[in-house]
C-alpha positions in Angstrom: -17.4 39.3 60.8 -18.6 42.4 60.5 -22.6 41.7 58.7 -21.5 43.4 55.4 -18.8 40.3 55.0 -20.8 37.4 55.5 -23.3 37.6 51.8 -22.1 34.3 49.6 -20.5 37.3 47.0 -17.9 37.7 49.9 -17.4 33.9 50.7 -17.0 33.0 47.0 -14.2 36.2 46.4 -12.0 34.9 49.7 -12.5 30.9 48.4 -11.9 32.7 45.0 -8.2 34.5 47.0 -7.3 30.5 48.8 -7.4 28.6 45.9 -10.9 26.6 46.9 -13.4 27.5 44.5 -14.0 25.2 41.9 -16.0 27.5 39.8 -13.7 29.7 39.5 -12.5 30.8 36.2 -9.8 33.7 36.0 -8.8 36.8 38.3 -9.0 39.7 35.7 -8.4 43.3 36.7 -12.1 44.4 38.6 -12.2 40.6 40.7 -13.2 37.5 40.1 -14.5 35.2 36.7 -16.8 32.3 38.3 -19.4 29.7 36.5 -22.4 29.8 38.0 -23.5 27.5 40.6 -26.5 26.1 38.5 -25.6 26.3 34.4 -28.6 27.4 33.6 -28.0 28.5 31.0 -24.2 26.7 29.8 -21.8 28.9 30.8 -23.8 30.8 32.6 -21.2 33.2 34.4 -21.0 35.5 37.5 -17.9 38.4 37.8 -17.3 39.4 41.1 -15.5 42.9 42.1 -12.2 42.4 44.1 -12.2 43.6 47.0 -16.0 43.0 47.5 -18.1 46.3 47.8 -21.9 46.7 48.2 -23.0 47.9 44.2 -21.6 49.2 40.9 -22.0 52.9 42.3 -19.3 52.1 45.3 -16.8 52.2 42.8 -14.3 55.4 42.0 -14.5 56.4 38.2 -11.7 54.4 37.2 -12.7 51.0 39.3 -16.0 51.4 38.0 -14.9 51.6 34.9 -12.4 48.3 34.8 -15.2 46.3 35.9 -18.0 46.9 32.6 -15.0 46.3 31.0 -14.2 42.9 32.4 -17.7 42.0 32.2 -17.7 43.1 28.5 -14.2 41.0 28.0 -15.2 37.6 29.5 -19.0 37.9 27.3 -16.8 38.0 24.5 -15.1 34.3 25.8 -17.4 33.4 26.4 -19.1 34.3 22.6 -16.0 32.6 21.5 -16.0 29.4 24.2 -19.6 28.9 23.8 -20.8 30.0 20.4 -23.5 32.2 21.6 -25.7 34.8 19.7 -25.5 36.8 22.5 -25.3 37.4 26.3 -27.3 38.6 28.8 -25.9 40.9 31.3 -27.3 42.2 34.5 -26.9 43.5 37.9 -29.0 43.8 40.4 -27.6 42.9 44.4 -31.4 42.7 46.0 -30.5 39.2 47.7 -26.8 39.5 47.8 -26.2 42.7 48.3 -22.5 42.9 47.1 -21.6 44.4 43.1 -21.4 41.0 41.2 -22.8 40.6 37.3 -24.6 37.7 35.8 -23.2 36.9 32.0 -26.6 34.6 30.4 -24.6 33.0 26.9 -28.5 32.4 24.6 -28.4 30.5 21.8 -30.6 29.8 18.8 -30.6 26.9 19.5 -32.8 26.9 23.0 -35.7 25.4 22.7 -38.8 27.7 22.1 -40.4 28.3 24.1 -38.0 29.7 26.5 -35.7 31.6 24.0 -37.1 34.9 24.8 -36.9 34.0 28.9 -35.1 36.7 30.9 -32.9 33.5 33.0 -34.7 33.8 36.3 -38.0 32.4 34.4 -35.9 29.0 33.7 -36.4 25.8 36.1 -33.7 27.1 38.1 -34.4 23.8 40.6 -33.5 21.1 36.7 -30.6 23.1 35.7 -27.4 21.1 36.0 -25.0 22.1 39.3 -21.5 23.1 38.6 -19.2 20.0 39.0 -15.7 20.0 37.6 -16.1 16.5 36.0 -18.8 17.9 34.0 -18.0 21.5 32.8 -14.1 21.3 33.8 -13.6 21.5 29.8 -15.8 24.4 28.7 -13.9 26.1 32.8 -10.5 26.2 31.4 -11.7 26.3 27.4 -12.7 30.3 29.2 -9.4 30.6 31.1 -7.6 30.2 27.6 -9.7 32.7 25.6 -9.3 35.1 28.9 -5.8 33.9 29.6 -5.0 35.2 25.2 -2.3 38.0 24.1 -3.7 41.1 25.1 -7.0 39.7 27.1 -6.6 40.9 30.1 -5.4 44.4 30.5 
């Protein structure tokens, strides 16, 4: 396997394709919606492109528009399901050099000391690890919200 295909993003997308990734939520037009391995904020998701590319600028204009539209679509579903007041969106790729978008539902009920922090300042080690027994209902609710007529286009 070439070095470019050894990122965690490549491995997760391969598992999603194989139906072997428990945190997979749904296949969207541009890629896969998955719940984060650490639920640092309830409902934390990622959007992973399929096929995997290096970054947003590696996509053609129509593919780029589709990825960004799917990111907003996933954000809409997160707001609906988690009743978040907003979604924080982030794309970096510095640690895993492959395109992926992070979506963090934010709530007014978060502790005051952490409510305005960016997500990487939160205690990721204390966050619950994704577990189908704990997060399966959330995963299914997100999948159902994304599958509503007119949502997946």
